[in-house]
C-alpha positions as a printed NumPy array, in Angstrom:
array([[106.656,  82.698, 116.186],
       [105.79 ,  84.096, 112.564],
       [105.347,  81.228, 110.452],
       [106.866,  80.467, 106.853],
       [105.035,  81.774, 103.918],
       [102.758,  83.713, 105.939],
       [103.405,  87.14 , 104.099],
       [100.821,  89.329, 103.658],
       [102.474,  90.258, 100.055],
       [102.763,  86.558,  99.095],
       [ 99.197,  86.779, 100.029],
       [ 98.025,  89.634,  97.386],
       [100.228,  88.397,  95.262],
       [ 99.054,  84.987,  95.101],
       [ 95.057,  86.451,  95.317],
       [ 96.201,  89.051,  92.396],
       [ 97.876,  85.601,  90.286],
       [ 95.375,  82.738,  90.303],
       [ 91.758,  85.179,  88.796],
       [ 94.23 ,  86.263,  85.991],
       [ 95.621,  83.246,  85.183],
       [ 92.172,  81.781,  85.657],
       [ 90.079,  84.774,  83.079],
       [ 93.459,  84.558,  80.69 ],
       [ 92.282,  80.537,  80.352],
       [ 89.307,  80.729,  80.369],
       [ 89.677,  83.846,  77.038],
       [ 92.178,  81.247,  74.984],
       [ 89.493,  78.532,  76.279],
       [ 86.723,  80.203,  74.519],
       [ 87.857,  82.611,  72.081],
       [ 91.218,  80.25 ,  70.32 ],
       [ 88.954,  79.296,  67.426],
       [ 86.071,  81.882,  67.619],
       [ 85.277,  84.044,  64.291],
       [ 83.22 ,  86.333,  66.511],
       [ 87.531,  87.683,  67.581],
       [ 88.319,  88.346,  63.964],
       [ 84.97 ,  89.532,  63.716],
       [ 84.201,  92.154,  66.277],
       [ 88.762,  92.948,  67.38 ],
       [ 89.49 ,  94.56 ,  70.563],
       [ 85.321,  95.365,  71.539],
       [ 84.705,  92.286,  71.636],
       [ 86.547,  90.779,  74.266],
       [ 86.512,  94.184,  75.921],
       [ 83.201,  93.558,  76.926],
       [ 83.106,  90.458,  77.933],
       [ 86.797,  91.112,  79.743],
       [ 85.292,  92.053,  83.185],
       [ 82.202,  89.102,  83.25 ],
       [ 85.178,  86.494,  83.172],
       [ 87.398,  88.41 ,  85.603],
       [ 84.241,  88.245,  87.855],
       [ 83.515,  84.977,  87.586],
       [ 87.266,  84.132,  87.836],
       [ 87.261,  86.292,  91.361],
       [ 85.059,  83.417,  92.51 ],
       [ 88.92 ,  81.123,  92.067],
       [ 90.248,  82.709,  95.295],
       [ 88.367,  80.158,  97.68 ],
       [ 90.42 ,  77.992,  97.348],
       [ 94.163,  79.361,  98.433],
       [ 91.383,  81.601, 100.95 ],
       [ 91.303,  78.253, 102.978],
       [ 94.439,  76.766, 102.191],
       [ 95.793,  79.756, 104.694],
       [ 93.277,  79.555, 106.763],
       [ 93.557,  76.385, 107.277],
       [ 96.944,  76.193, 107.529],
       [ 96.564,  79.625, 109.966],
       [ 98.237,  81.75 , 108.104],
       [ 95.857,  85.339, 108.982],
       [ 98.693,  87.328, 106.568],
       [ 97.767,  85.44 , 103.876],
       [ 94.723,  85.472, 104.206],
       [ 95.016,  88.829, 105.047],
       [ 97.157,  89.381, 101.606],
       [ 94.023,  87.219,  99.675],
       [ 91.319,  88.907, 101.05 ],
       [ 92.842,  92.56 ,  99.928],
       [ 93.692,  91.461,  95.895],
       [ 90.244,  89.854,  95.999],
       [ 88.306,  93.319,  97.38 ],
       [ 90.412,  95.178,  94.089],
       [ 89.629,  92.24 ,  92.433],
       [ 85.501,  93.221,  92.697],
       [ 86.326,  97.257,  92.796],
       [ 88.3  ,  96.966,  89.279],
       [ 84.697,  94.771,  88.03 ],
       [ 82.588,  97.332,  89.721],
       [ 84.967, 100.042,  88.041],
       [ 84.922,  98.262,  84.485],
       [ 80.856,  97.432,  83.961],
       [ 80.023, 100.956,  85.666],
       [ 82.544, 102.34 ,  82.388]])
């Protein structure tokens, strides 16, 4: 019998949303009142977005361990899939 929240899609959604929310908060806190943003604009953010996103991928450890400790293996697979997808996306951004 499958547990209530043991879904691959749920793990995938959580694994994608948490790093994006964490990186958005980090960018907001770091660059809210920065005059550099007004001066350099979007190009400045594009150069630093992959670095912030790569650090925020580590925030997937929390849902990973929650799913793992509660024995919801489909959720673990979803979080891992999202983590590897984001890591590949960040790798491509670093290359470009």
